[in-house]
Residue, then its C-alpha position, 0 to 999 in steps of 0.5 A: m051241322n047239328p046244333v050244340p045241345d044246352p048243358v045239363i047238370f047231372i045230379v047223382d045222389d042216393d038221397d031223394d030229398i037232396r036230389t029233389s032240392l038240388s034239382r029244383a034250386l038249379r032249375t030255378r036259376g035256369y039250369s037244366t038238370q037230370v037226376f039219378a039215384s045210383a052210379k049204375a043208373f047214370l052210366e046206363s043213361y049217360d051220353s058223352e055228347q051231351p055237354g054239362c057237368l056232374l054233381l056226384d055224391y061220394g058216398l053212394p051205395g054199390m058203386s061209389g062216387l070215386a069208382l064212378q069217376r074212375v070208370l068215366v076216366q077209363r072210358g075217356h069221358t072228360i065231364p067235369i065232376i064236383f063231388i058232394t059229401g056228408h062225411g068226406g075227409v082229406p084222403e077222399a078229397v085228395e083221391a078225387m082231385k087226383f083223378g080230375a075232380l074240380d072240387f069236393l064240397e062237404k054238406p051242407f054247402r052254400q048254394d052260391v059256392l056250388i053255383e060258382w063251381i058249376d059255372k066253372a065246370l060248364k066253361l071248362d066243358a065247353q072249352a074242352r069240347s071246342e078244342g076237341d072239335k078243332s082237333r077232329a077237324i085238323k085230323a080230317q084235313f090230315e086224312k086227305l094227304t097222300e101217304r108220301e105227303r104224310e111222310i113229308a109232313e111228319f118229317l117237317v113237324s119232327n125236324p122244324s130246324n131242318s125243314s128245307s127241301k134239300d133236308v127232306a129230299r136227303h132224308l126220303g131219297i127223293s128230289p128237292r123239286t118233288v119235295d117242293h111239289h108235295r110241300a105245296r100240296i100239304l099246305e093247300k090241303m091243310n089250309i095253311h101257309s107255312v111249315a110253322e103253322l103245320v107244326d102248330l096244328a100237328l102239336s095241337a091235334n097230336l097228329f104224330s103222337k105215339p100210341 
C-alpha cells in the first residue's frame, strides 16, 4: 500500500502579494502549500488523490471562485474549501456555503482564525478519505460474492425483520438449507459474524443504493 501523502494547502488567488504572503505564513507554521493565480491553473494541476484543503479567492477573474467550486462539486471532488474575499457580501457567502464551503473569510482576516479553519478542513478531509477507503474495501469484499449470494445479501439488508432462512427461501424460491449455505458463505467472505453486521456494512458503503 502506498503511503498517504502529507496534506497540501492549495491557495488560489490572482493577487501575487496575497499568494506569496499566505504561502510564506503557512509554510512558516509547517504547512505545505501550492499556489495558483487562476481557477484554470488549479484545475489543470489538481489531483484529487492529494489530501488537503483549498483557500479560494471568491473574486477571481475569468472563472470565479464560486464557478470553480461548482466544477469541483460536479466532478465529485470533496476537497474542503475556505473562501477568502475582499468584497464579499451575504448573498455570495450563502451561495458558497450552499455548495459546501466551510467558511467565507473577508480580507483582512486574522491569521489565527484562518489557521483554525485550515485545521478543521484538514481533519474533515482526512475523515472523508478514511471513510472512502473503508467503503472501497467493503465494496471489494462484496464483489467476491456470487450472483446468488448478492441476491440473498440484498434481501437480508432490505428486510432485516424478515431475515430467517425460511423468509429468504420463500422469496427466492429455493430451499432453506440452500439459504443457510449461502448465508454462511456471505458472512465468511464479508468477514463478519451476523446479518446485523451485514446491514451496517451495506448502509455505510451504500452497497444497494439505487442510481
